[in-house]
FIKOL-460356 format. One record per residue (C-alpha): x, y, z; residue number from 1. Coordinates in steps of 0.1 Angstrom, whole numbers, plus 5000, padded with zeros to 4 digits. Layout:
<nodes>
    u    v    w num
    X    Y    Z NUM
...
</nodes>
This chain:
<nodes>
    u    v    w num
 5000 5000 5000   1
 5013 5034 4990   2
 5002 5070 4987   3
 4965 5073 4977   4
 4958 5097 4949   5
 4931 5113 4928   6
 4929 5095 4894   7
 4909 5098 4863   8
 4896 5064 4853   9
 4871 5076 4827  10
 4875 5084 4790  11
 4898 5113 4782  12
 4879 5143 4768  13
 4885 5152 4731  14
 4900 5185 4744  15
 4925 5169 4767  16
 4940 5143 4744  17
 4938 5133 4707  18
 4929 5097 4705  19
 4944 5076 4677  20
 4925 5049 4659  21
 4935 5014 4669  22
 4956 4999 4641  23
 4945 4964 4649  24
 4908 4967 4658  25
 4880 4971 4632  26
 4854 4973 4661  27
 4855 4985 4697  28
 4867 4960 4722  29
 4847 4960 4755  30
 4872 4956 4783  31
 4865 4951 4820  32
 4895 4962 4841  33
 4896 4953 4878  34
 4919 4972 4902  35
 4928 4964 4937  36
 4923 4998 4954  37
 4942 4991 4986  38
 4973 5010 4976  39
 4989 5036 4955  40
 5006 5011 4932  41
 4975 4995 4917  42
 4958 5029 4913  43
 4988 5045 4898  44
 4991 5016 4872  45
 4954 5020 4865  46
 4959 5057 4858  47
 4988 5050 4834  48
 4968 5021 4817  49
 4938 5044 4813  50
 4959 5070 4794  51
 4975 5043 4773  52
 4942 5025 4764  53
 4926 5058 4754  54
 4956 5068 4734  55
 4957 5034 4716  56
 4920 5036 4708  57
 4896 5008 4700  58
 4888 5000 4736  59
 4856 5007 4756  60
 4869 5003 4792  61
 4847 4997 4823  62
 4866 4999 4856  63
 4860 4979 4888  64
 4876 4991 4921  65
 4877 4973 4954  66
 4898 4969 4986  67
 4893 5004 5000  68
 4862 5022 5013  69
 4846 5040 4984  70
 4848 5074 5001  71
 4886 5070 5005  72
 4893 5061 4968  73
 4892 5098 4957  74
 4883 5087 4922  75
 4865 5113 4901  76
 4850 5093 4872  77
 4827 5063 4868  78
 4836 5029 4881  79
 4819 4999 4898  80
 4829 4996 4934  81
 4829 4965 4956  82
 4842 4960 4991  83
 4865 4933 4980  84
 4892 4919 5003  85
 4923 4936 5018  86
 4947 4932 5048  87
 4949 4950 5081  88
 4983 4964 5092  89
 4994 4982 5124  90
 5028 4993 5137  91
 5046 4980 5106  92
 5031 4945 5107  93
 5003 4925 5091  94
 4977 4915 5117  95
 4962 4882 5106  96
 4933 4880 5131  97
 4922 4916 5123  98
 4925 4909 5086  99
 4901 4880 5089 100
 4876 4899 5111 101
 4877 4931 5091 102
 4868 4915 5058 103
 4832 4906 5049 104
 4835 4872 5034 105
 4798 4866 5027 106
 4795 4899 5008 107
 4826 4890 4988 108
 4811 4857 4976 109
 4778 4875 4968 110
 4797 4901 4947 111
 4814 4873 4928 112
 4781 4857 4920 113
 4764 4889 4908 114
 4791 4904 4887 115
 4780 4899 4851 116
 4807 4894 4825 117
 4788 4885 4793 118
 4790 4919 4778 119
 4828 4921 4778 120
 4853 4909 4752 121
 4884 4911 4774 122
 4889 4909 4812 123
 4919 4923 4829 124
 4927 4922 4866 125
 4954 4941 4886 126
 4952 4917 4915 127
 4915 4926 4920 128
 4897 4895 4935 129
 4860 4901 4926 130
 4867 4903 4889 131
 4892 4875 4890 132
 4869 4850 4908 133
 4838 4861 4889 134
 4857 4853 4857 135
 4870 4820 4870 136
 4834 4810 4881 137
 4820 4819 4847 138
 4848 4802 4827 139
 4862 4834 4812 140
 4898 4841 4802 141
 4915 4868 4823 142
 4947 4887 4819 143
 4964 4893 4853 144
 4986 4924 4848 145
 5006 4935 4879 146
 5035 4930 4902 147
 5021 4901 4921 148
 5018 4880 4889 149
 5056 4880 4886 150
 5058 4857 4916 151
 5043 4829 4896 152
 5078 4827 4881 153
 5111 4820 4900 154
 5118 4854 4917 155
 5138 4864 4948 156
 5114 4854 4976 157
 5113 4860 5014 158
 5088 4855 5042 159
 5073 4824 5027 160
 5047 4805 5047 161
 5016 4786 5039 162
 4991 4814 5044 163
 5013 4839 5024 164
 5018 4816 4995 165
 4981 4807 4993 166
 4971 4843 4994 167
 4995 4852 4966 168
 4984 4823 4945 169
 4946 4824 4951 170
 4938 4860 4960 171
 4932 4871 4924 172
 4938 4842 4900 173
 4942 4849 4862 174
 4944 4827 4831 175
 4973 4847 4816 176
 4998 4861 4840 177
 5017 4892 4829 178
 5040 4900 4858 179
 5059 4933 4864 180
 5093 4936 4882 181
 5124 4958 4884 182
 5145 4932 4867 183
 5136 4903 4844 184
 5154 4876 4864 185
 5156 4856 4832 186
 5118 4852 4832 187
 5091 4863 4807 188
 5079 4893 4828 189
 5077 4930 4820 190
 5093 4961 4834 191
 5073 4983 4857 192
 5045 5006 4846 193
 5056 5040 4858 194
 5031 5069 4859 195
 5049 5103 4862 196
 5027 5122 4838 197
 5013 5146 4865 198
 5045 5165 4873 199
 5075 5181 4856 200
 5106 5160 4858 201
 5128 5191 4851 202
 5125 5203 4887 203
 5158 5204 4905 204
 5167 5181 4933 205
 5168 5198 4968 206
 5198 5189 4989 207
 5190 5173 5023 208
 5153 5169 5014 209
 5139 5135 5023 210
 5105 5122 5013 211
 5090 5098 5039 212
 5061 5075 5032 213
 5056 5048 5059 214
 5018 5044 5062 215
 5020 5013 5084 216
 5042 5028 5110 217
 5033 5048 5141 218
 5033 5083 5128 219
 5038 5101 5161 220
 5069 5080 5169 221
 5082 5086 5133 222
 5078 5124 5136 223
 5096 5124 5170 224
 5125 5103 5157 225
 5131 5124 5126 226
 5130 5156 5145 227
 5162 5145 5162 228
 5180 5147 5128 229
 5180 5185 5123 230
 5205 5185 5093 231
 5178 5170 5071 232
 5143 5182 5061 233
 5117 5154 5062 234
 5084 5155 5043 235
 5061 5129 5058 236
 5029 5119 5039 237
 5001 5101 5055 238
 4963 5098 5049 239
 4956 5110 5085 240
 4980 5140 5085 241
 4975 5177 5077 242
 4999 5201 5061 243
 5021 5214 5090 244
 5057 5225 5093 245
 5075 5221 5125 246
 5113 5227 5123 247
 5129 5201 5100 248
 5097 5179 5099 249
 5069 5188 5075 250
 5038 5166 5076 251
 5016 5165 5045 252
 4981 5153 5037 253
 4978 5129 5008 254
 4979 5148 4975 255
 4988 5133 4941 256
 5005 5165 4927 257
 5021 5174 4960 258
 5035 5140 4966 259
 5048 5136 4931 260
 5065 5170 4932 261
 5081 5163 4965 262
 5093 5130 4951 263
 5109 5146 4921 264
 5127 5172 4942 265
 5138 5150 4971 266
 5173 5137 4973 267
 5163 5106 4991 268
 5133 5084 5001 269
 5123 5064 5032 270
 5094 5041 5025 271
 5080 5006 5029 272
 5088 4980 5001 273
 5058 4986 4979 274
 5064 4981 4942 275
 5051 5012 4924 276
 5066 5040 4945 277
 5101 5024 4944 278
 5097 5019 4907 279
 5092 5057 4904 280
 5122 5063 4925 281
 5144 5041 4904 282
 5134 5060 4873 283
 5143 5093 4890 284
 5176 5080 4905 285
 5168 5084 4942 286
 5187 5071 4972 287
 5163 5046 4989 288
 5159 5033 5025 289
 5132 5007 5027 290
 5115 4988 5055 291
 5093 4960 5043 292
 5059 4955 5060 293
 5065 4925 5082 294
 5043 4895 5075 295
 5036 4905 5038 296
 5054 4882 5014 297
 5053 4906 4985 298
 5071 4934 5004 299
 5096 4911 5020 300
 5104 4896 4986 301
 5106 4931 4971 302
 5132 4940 4998 303
 5152 4910 4990 304
 5152 4918 4953 305
 5162 4954 4960 306
 5191 4941 4981 307
 5203 4917 4954 308
 5201 4943 4927 309
 5219 4969 4950 310
 5190 4994 4943 311
 5182 5002 4979 312
 5193 4999 5016 313
 5170 4975 5034 314
 5163 4975 5072 315
 5140 4955 5094 316
 5135 4983 5119 317
 5138 5021 5119 318
 5156 5041 5146 319
 5175 5074 5146 320
 5209 5058 5142 321
 5199 5036 5113 322
 5185 5066 5094 323
 5214 5088 5103 324
 5240 5063 5091 325
 5221 5057 5059 326
 5218 5095 5052 327
 5256 5098 5057 328
 5265 5068 5036 329
 5279 5070 5001 330
 5259 5040 4988 331
 5256 5037 4950 332
 5225 5052 4935 333
 5211 5039 4902 334
 5187 5054 4876 335
 5168 5028 4856 336
 5152 5039 4823 337
 5122 5018 4815 338
 5102 5021 4783 339
 5065 5030 4781 340
 5052 4997 4793 341
 5016 5008 4796 342
 5015 5018 4759 343
 5031 4985 4749 344
 5005 4965 4769 345
 4976 4985 4755 346
 4988 4977 4720 347
 4995 4941 4729 348
 4961 4934 4744 349
 4946 4939 4709 350
 4970 4914 4692 351
 4979 4890 4720 352
 4968 4860 4699 353
 4997 4867 4674 354
 5024 4882 4698 355
 5036 4861 4728 356
 5043 4874 4762 357
 5078 4862 4758 358
 5083 4884 4727 359
 5067 4914 4744 360
 5090 4908 4774 361
 5121 4906 4753 362
 5113 4937 4734 363
 5107 4958 4765 364
 5138 4947 4784 365
 5159 4954 4753 366
 5147 4990 4757 367
 5156 4992 4794 368
 5189 5007 4806 369
 5206 5011 4840 370
 5229 5041 4849 371
 5250 5043 4880 372
 5249 5079 4893 373
 5272 5076 4923 374
</nodes>
Protein backbone atom coordinates (compact mmCIF):
# COMPACT_ATOMS: atom_id res chain seq x y z
CA UNK A 1 0.00 0.00 0.00
CA UNK A 2 1.34 3.39 -0.97
CA UNK A 3 0.19 6.97 -1.34
CA UNK A 4 -3.46 7.33 -2.27
CA UNK A 5 -4.17 9.70 -5.12
CA UNK A 6 -6.85 11.29 -7.25
CA UNK A 7 -7.08 9.53 -10.59
CA UNK A 8 -9.09 9.79 -13.74
CA UNK A 9 -10.43 6.38 -14.71
CA UNK A 10 -12.91 7.62 -17.28
CA UNK A 11 -12.49 8.39 -20.96
CA UNK A 12 -10.25 11.34 -21.78
CA UNK A 13 -12.10 14.29 -23.24
CA UNK A 14 -11.49 15.22 -26.86
CA UNK A 15 -10.05 18.54 -25.64
CA UNK A 16 -7.47 16.95 -23.34
CA UNK A 17 -6.01 14.30 -25.61
CA UNK A 18 -6.21 13.33 -29.25
CA UNK A 19 -7.14 9.67 -29.52
CA UNK A 20 -5.58 7.59 -32.26
CA UNK A 21 -7.53 4.93 -34.08
CA UNK A 22 -6.48 1.42 -33.13
CA UNK A 23 -4.37 -0.12 -35.90
CA UNK A 24 -5.53 -3.63 -35.09
CA UNK A 25 -9.24 -3.33 -34.24
CA UNK A 26 -12.02 -2.91 -36.77
CA UNK A 27 -14.56 -2.65 -33.92
CA UNK A 28 -14.47 -1.49 -30.33
CA UNK A 29 -13.28 -4.02 -27.76
CA UNK A 30 -15.30 -3.96 -24.54
CA UNK A 31 -12.79 -4.35 -21.74
CA UNK A 32 -13.47 -4.89 -18.03
CA UNK A 33 -10.51 -3.82 -15.90
CA UNK A 34 -10.42 -4.72 -12.19
CA UNK A 35 -8.13 -2.75 -9.84
CA UNK A 36 -7.21 -3.59 -6.26
CA UNK A 37 -7.65 -0.19 -4.62
CA UNK A 38 -5.80 -0.90 -1.38
CA UNK A 39 -2.69 0.96 -2.38
CA UNK A 40 -1.11 3.60 -4.53
CA UNK A 41 0.64 1.11 -6.80
CA UNK A 42 -2.47 -0.50 -8.29
CA UNK A 43 -4.22 2.86 -8.67
CA UNK A 44 -1.18 4.50 -10.24
CA UNK A 45 -0.92 1.64 -12.77
CA UNK A 46 -4.64 2.03 -13.52
CA UNK A 47 -4.11 5.72 -14.23
CA UNK A 48 -1.23 4.95 -16.60
CA UNK A 49 -3.16 2.15 -18.32
CA UNK A 50 -6.21 4.38 -18.70
CA UNK A 51 -4.14 6.96 -20.58
CA UNK A 52 -2.52 4.26 -22.71
CA UNK A 53 -5.77 2.50 -23.61
CA UNK A 54 -7.42 5.77 -24.59
CA UNK A 55 -4.41 6.82 -26.65
CA UNK A 56 -4.35 3.44 -28.37
CA UNK A 57 -8.02 3.62 -29.24
CA UNK A 58 -10.40 0.78 -30.01
CA UNK A 59 -11.24 0.03 -26.36
CA UNK A 60 -14.38 0.74 -24.35
CA UNK A 61 -13.14 0.29 -20.78
CA UNK A 62 -15.27 -0.32 -17.69
CA UNK A 63 -13.45 -0.15 -14.35
CA UNK A 64 -14.00 -2.11 -11.16
CA UNK A 65 -12.41 -0.91 -7.91
CA UNK A 66 -12.30 -2.74 -4.59
CA UNK A 67 -10.21 -3.10 -1.44
CA UNK A 68 -10.70 0.38 0.01
CA UNK A 69 -13.81 2.20 1.29
CA UNK A 70 -15.41 4.05 -1.61
CA UNK A 71 -15.22 7.44 0.12
CA UNK A 72 -11.44 7.04 0.45
CA UNK A 73 -10.70 6.10 -3.16
CA UNK A 74 -10.78 9.75 -4.26
CA UNK A 75 -11.65 8.74 -7.81
CA UNK A 76 -13.48 11.26 -9.93
CA UNK A 77 -15.02 9.29 -12.81
CA UNK A 78 -17.29 6.31 -13.25
CA UNK A 79 -16.37 2.87 -11.90
CA UNK A 80 -18.07 -0.05 -10.21
CA UNK A 81 -17.13 -0.38 -6.55
CA UNK A 82 -17.06 -3.51 -4.42
CA UNK A 83 -15.83 -3.96 -0.88
CA UNK A 84 -13.50 -6.75 -2.01
CA UNK A 85 -10.76 -8.06 0.26
CA UNK A 86 -7.71 -6.44 1.85
CA UNK A 87 -5.29 -6.82 4.76
CA UNK A 88 -5.06 -4.98 8.09
CA UNK A 89 -1.69 -3.64 9.25
CA UNK A 90 -0.60 -1.84 12.39
CA UNK A 91 2.81 -0.66 13.66
CA UNK A 92 4.60 -2.01 10.60
CA UNK A 93 3.12 -5.53 10.70
CA UNK A 94 0.27 -7.49 9.14
CA UNK A 95 -2.31 -8.52 11.74
CA UNK A 96 -3.81 -11.81 10.59
CA UNK A 97 -6.72 -11.96 13.05
CA UNK A 98 -7.77 -8.38 12.30
CA UNK A 99 -7.48 -9.09 8.58
CA UNK A 100 -9.89 -12.01 8.94
CA UNK A 101 -12.42 -10.14 11.08
CA UNK A 102 -12.29 -6.88 9.08
CA UNK A 103 -13.21 -8.54 5.77
CA UNK A 104 -16.82 -9.39 4.92
CA UNK A 105 -16.49 -12.84 3.36
CA UNK A 106 -20.25 -13.45 2.70
CA UNK A 107 -20.47 -10.12 0.83
CA UNK A 108 -17.36 -11.02 -1.15
CA UNK A 109 -18.91 -14.27 -2.41
CA UNK A 110 -22.19 -12.50 -3.18
CA UNK A 111 -20.33 -9.93 -5.30
CA UNK A 112 -18.57 -12.71 -7.20
CA UNK A 113 -21.91 -14.35 -7.99
CA UNK A 114 -23.61 -11.15 -9.15
CA UNK A 115 -20.88 -9.57 -11.32
CA UNK A 116 -22.03 -10.15 -14.91
CA UNK A 117 -19.31 -10.56 -17.53
CA UNK A 118 -21.22 -11.54 -20.68
CA UNK A 119 -20.99 -8.08 -22.23
CA UNK A 120 -17.18 -7.94 -22.15
CA UNK A 121 -14.72 -9.12 -24.82
CA UNK A 122 -11.59 -8.88 -22.61
CA UNK A 123 -11.15 -9.08 -18.85
CA UNK A 124 -8.08 -7.69 -17.07
CA UNK A 125 -7.32 -7.76 -13.36
CA UNK A 126 -4.61 -5.94 -11.43
CA UNK A 127 -4.82 -8.31 -8.47
CA UNK A 128 -8.50 -7.44 -8.01
CA UNK A 129 -10.29 -10.49 -6.55
CA UNK A 130 -13.96 -9.87 -7.39
CA UNK A 131 -13.32 -9.66 -11.14
CA UNK A 132 -10.78 -12.52 -10.98
CA UNK A 133 -13.07 -14.95 -9.18
CA UNK A 134 -16.19 -13.94 -11.12
CA UNK A 135 -14.30 -14.69 -14.34
CA UNK A 136 -13.04 -18.00 -12.98
CA UNK A 137 -16.56 -19.01 -11.90
CA UNK A 138 -17.99 -18.08 -15.32
CA UNK A 139 -15.22 -19.82 -17.27
CA UNK A 140 -13.80 -16.62 -18.77
CA UNK A 141 -10.20 -15.91 -19.75
CA UNK A 142 -8.48 -13.23 -17.67
CA UNK A 143 -5.26 -11.27 -18.08
CA UNK A 144 -3.56 -10.66 -14.74
CA UNK A 145 -1.36 -7.57 -15.17
CA UNK A 146 0.58 -6.48 -12.11
CA UNK A 147 3.54 -6.99 -9.84
CA UNK A 148 2.06 -9.91 -7.90
CA UNK A 149 1.83 -12.02 -11.07
CA UNK A 150 5.62 -11.97 -11.38
CA UNK A 151 5.77 -14.30 -8.37
CA UNK A 152 4.30 -17.15 -10.39
CA UNK A 153 7.82 -17.35 -11.85
CA UNK A 154 11.13 -17.96 -10.03
CA UNK A 155 11.78 -14.62 -8.28
CA UNK A 156 13.76 -13.56 -5.19
CA UNK A 157 11.43 -14.62 -2.38
CA UNK A 158 11.34 -14.03 1.37
CA UNK A 159 8.83 -14.51 4.17
CA UNK A 160 7.32 -17.63 2.66
CA UNK A 161 4.72 -19.46 4.71
CA UNK A 162 1.61 -21.42 3.87
CA UNK A 163 -0.87 -18.56 4.40
CA UNK A 164 1.25 -16.05 2.45
CA UNK A 165 1.80 -18.43 -0.47
CA UNK A 166 -1.90 -19.35 -0.68
CA UNK A 167 -2.86 -15.67 -0.58
CA UNK A 168 -0.45 -14.79 -3.39
CA UNK A 169 -1.63 -17.73 -5.49
CA UNK A 170 -5.39 -17.61 -4.94
CA UNK A 171 -6.24 -14.00 -4.01
CA UNK A 172 -6.80 -12.89 -7.62
CA UNK A 173 -6.17 -15.78 -10.05
CA UNK A 174 -5.77 -15.14 -13.77
CA UNK A 175 -5.63 -17.33 -16.88
CA UNK A 176 -2.75 -15.33 -18.40
CA UNK A 177 -0.21 -13.86 -15.97
CA UNK A 178 1.72 -10.76 -17.05
CA UNK A 179 4.04 -10.00 -14.17
CA UNK A 180 5.95 -6.74 -13.62
CA UNK A 181 9.27 -6.36 -11.80
CA UNK A 182 12.39 -4.17 -11.59
CA UNK A 183 14.49 -6.83 -13.35
CA UNK A 184 13.59 -9.74 -15.60
CA UNK A 185 15.44 -12.41 -13.56
CA UNK A 186 15.57 -14.43 -16.83
CA UNK A 187 11.77 -14.84 -16.82
CA UNK A 188 9.09 -13.67 -19.32
CA UNK A 189 7.91 -10.75 -17.18
CA UNK A 190 7.74 -7.04 -17.99
CA UNK A 191 9.35 -3.87 -16.59
CA UNK A 192 7.26 -1.66 -14.27
CA UNK A 193 4.46 0.61 -15.41
CA UNK A 194 5.59 4.03 -14.19
CA UNK A 195 3.10 6.91 -14.07
CA UNK A 196 4.89 10.27 -13.77
CA UNK A 197 2.70 12.25 -16.18
CA UNK A 198 1.34 14.60 -13.52
CA UNK A 199 4.55 16.49 -12.74
CA UNK A 200 7.49 18.13 -14.44
CA UNK A 201 10.62 16.00 -14.24
CA UNK A 202 12.79 19.06 -14.90
CA UNK A 203 12.51 20.30 -11.30
CA UNK A 204 15.85 20.43 -9.49
CA UNK A 205 16.71 18.06 -6.66
CA UNK A 206 16.84 19.80 -3.25
CA UNK A 207 19.82 18.93 -1.08
CA UNK A 208 18.97 17.30 2.28
CA UNK A 209 15.28 16.93 1.36
CA UNK A 210 13.93 13.48 2.26
CA UNK A 211 10.47 12.20 1.32
CA UNK A 212 9.01 9.80 3.88
CA UNK A 213 6.07 7.48 3.19
CA UNK A 214 5.59 4.81 5.86
CA UNK A 215 1.80 4.40 6.16
CA UNK A 216 1.99 1.28 8.36
CA UNK A 217 4.22 2.82 11.03
CA UNK A 218 3.31 4.79 14.15
CA UNK A 219 3.35 8.33 12.77
CA UNK A 220 3.80 10.11 16.11
CA UNK A 221 6.88 8.05 16.88
CA UNK A 222 8.17 8.64 13.35
CA UNK A 223 7.82 12.43 13.62
CA UNK A 224 9.58 12.43 16.99
CA UNK A 225 12.47 10.32 15.70
CA UNK A 226 13.09 12.39 12.55
CA UNK A 227 12.96 15.65 14.52
CA UNK A 228 16.19 14.48 16.18
CA UNK A 229 18.01 14.70 12.80
CA UNK A 230 18.02 18.48 12.26
CA UNK A 231 20.46 18.48 9.35
CA UNK A 232 17.79 17.03 7.07
CA UNK A 233 14.31 18.20 6.09
CA UNK A 234 11.74 15.41 6.16
CA UNK A 235 8.43 15.52 4.27
CA UNK A 236 6.10 12.90 5.76
CA UNK A 237 2.94 11.94 3.86
CA UNK A 238 0.06 10.06 5.48
CA UNK A 239 -3.70 9.80 4.93
CA UNK A 240 -4.42 11.00 8.48
CA UNK A 241 -2.04 13.98 8.46
CA UNK A 242 -2.54 17.66 7.70
CA UNK A 243 -0.11 20.11 6.12
CA UNK A 244 2.05 21.37 8.97
CA UNK A 245 5.68 22.53 9.25
CA UNK A 246 7.52 22.09 12.54
CA UNK A 247 11.25 22.67 12.33
CA UNK A 248 12.85 20.11 10.04
CA UNK A 249 9.73 17.90 9.88
CA UNK A 250 6.89 18.77 7.50
CA UNK A 251 3.77 16.61 7.59
CA UNK A 252 1.61 16.49 4.50
CA UNK A 253 -1.89 15.33 3.66
CA UNK A 254 -2.15 12.90 0.76
CA UNK A 255 -2.08 14.79 -2.54
CA UNK A 256 -1.21 13.34 -5.93
CA UNK A 257 0.46 16.47 -7.26
CA UNK A 258 2.12 17.43 -3.99
CA UNK A 259 3.47 13.95 -3.40
CA UNK A 260 4.85 13.61 -6.91
CA UNK A 261 6.48 17.04 -6.83
CA UNK A 262 8.14 16.30 -3.49
CA UNK A 263 9.27 12.95 -4.87
CA UNK A 264 10.90 14.60 -7.89
CA UNK A 265 12.70 17.25 -5.82
CA UNK A 266 13.75 15.03 -2.90
CA UNK A 267 17.29 13.72 -2.73
CA UNK A 268 16.27 10.56 -0.87
CA UNK A 269 13.27 8.42 0.06
CA UNK A 270 12.33 6.42 3.16
CA UNK A 271 9.44 4.05 2.53
CA UNK A 272 8.04 0.56 2.85
CA UNK A 273 8.78 -1.96 0.10
CA UNK A 274 5.76 -1.36 -2.11
CA UNK A 275 6.42 -1.87 -5.79
CA UNK A 276 5.15 1.21 -7.60
CA UNK A 277 6.64 4.00 -5.48
CA UNK A 278 10.07 2.40 -5.57
CA UNK A 279 9.69 1.94 -9.34
CA UNK A 280 9.15 5.70 -9.63
CA UNK A 281 12.21 6.35 -7.45
CA UNK A 282 14.37 4.11 -9.60
CA UNK A 283 13.38 6.02 -12.73
CA UNK A 284 14.30 9.27 -10.96
CA UNK A 285 17.58 8.01 -9.53
CA UNK A 286 16.83 8.44 -5.80
CA UNK A 287 18.67 7.12 -2.77
CA UNK A 288 16.30 4.65 -1.07
CA UNK A 289 15.92 3.29 2.47
CA UNK A 290 13.18 0.68 2.66
CA UNK A 291 11.54 -1.19 5.53
CA UNK A 292 9.28 -4.01 4.32
CA UNK A 293 5.92 -4.53 5.95
CA UNK A 294 6.50 -7.49 8.25
CA UNK A 295 4.30 -10.48 7.47
CA UNK A 296 3.61 -9.52 3.85
CA UNK A 297 5.38 -11.85 1.44
CA UNK A 298 5.30 -9.37 -1.45
CA UNK A 299 7.09 -6.59 0.43
CA UNK A 300 9.59 -8.95 2.05
CA UNK A 301 10.37 -10.38 -1.39
CA UNK A 302 10.64 -6.89 -2.88
CA UNK A 303 13.16 -5.97 -0.21
CA UNK A 304 15.21 -9.05 -1.02
CA UNK A 305 15.18 -8.20 -4.73
CA UNK A 306 16.25 -4.61 -4.03
CA UNK A 307 19.11 -5.85 -1.90
CA UNK A 308 20.26 -8.33 -4.57
CA UNK A 309 20.09 -5.66 -7.26
CA UNK A 310 21.87 -3.10 -4.98
CA UNK A 311 19.05 -0.64 -5.70
CA UNK A 312 18.23 0.24 -2.06
CA UNK A 313 19.27 -0.12 1.57
CA UNK A 314 16.96 -2.52 3.41
CA UNK A 315 16.27 -2.46 7.15
CA UNK A 316 13.99 -4.53 9.39
CA UNK A 317 13.46 -1.70 11.89
CA UNK A 318 13.78 2.08 11.94
CA UNK A 319 15.57 4.14 14.56
CA UNK A 320 17.49 7.40 14.62
CA UNK A 321 20.93 5.78 14.22
CA UNK A 322 19.90 3.62 11.26
CA UNK A 323 18.46 6.63 9.41
CA UNK A 324 21.42 8.84 10.33
CA UNK A 325 23.99 6.29 9.13
CA UNK A 326 22.08 5.73 5.90
CA UNK A 327 21.85 9.45 5.17
CA UNK A 328 25.58 9.82 5.73
CA UNK A 329 26.51 6.78 3.65
CA UNK A 330 27.90 6.97 0.13
CA UNK A 331 25.94 3.99 -1.19
CA UNK A 332 25.61 3.65 -4.95
CA UNK A 333 22.53 5.21 -6.54
CA UNK A 334 21.09 3.94 -9.82
CA UNK A 335 18.72 5.40 -12.39
CA UNK A 336 16.77 2.80 -14.38
CA UNK A 337 15.24 3.94 -17.65
CA UNK A 338 12.18 1.84 -18.45
CA UNK A 339 10.20 2.08 -21.71
CA UNK A 340 6.52 3.03 -21.89
CA UNK A 341 5.22 -0.33 -20.68
CA UNK A 342 1.60 0.82 -20.39
CA UNK A 343 1.52 1.80 -24.08
CA UNK A 344 3.12 -1.51 -25.07
CA UNK A 345 0.54 -3.50 -23.07
CA UNK A 346 -2.35 -1.48 -24.50
CA UNK A 347 -1.17 -2.32 -28.01
CA UNK A 348 -0.45 -5.94 -27.10
CA UNK A 349 -3.94 -6.56 -25.65
CA UNK A 350 -5.37 -6.10 -29.11
CA UNK A 351 -3.03 -8.61 -30.76
CA UNK A 352 -2.08 -11.04 -27.97
CA UNK A 353 -3.15 -13.96 -30.13
CA UNK A 354 -0.29 -13.27 -32.56
CA UNK A 355 2.41 -11.85 -30.24
CA UNK A 356 3.57 -13.89 -27.23
CA UNK A 357 4.26 -12.56 -23.75
CA UNK A 358 7.82 -13.83 -24.21
CA UNK A 359 8.31 -11.62 -27.27
CA UNK A 360 6.72 -8.62 -25.55
CA UNK A 361 9.01 -9.15 -22.56
CA UNK A 362 12.15 -9.43 -24.69
CA UNK A 363 11.28 -6.28 -26.64
CA UNK A 364 10.71 -4.19 -23.51
CA UNK A 365 13.81 -5.33 -21.63
CA UNK A 366 15.86 -4.58 -24.73
CA UNK A 367 14.74 -0.96 -24.31
CA UNK A 368 15.64 -0.82 -20.59
CA UNK A 369 18.93 0.68 -19.38
CA UNK A 370 20.61 1.12 -15.96
CA UNK A 371 22.88 4.06 -15.11
CA UNK A 372 25.02 4.27 -11.98
CA UNK A 373 24.85 7.85 -10.68
CA UNK A 374 27.22 7.56 -7.73
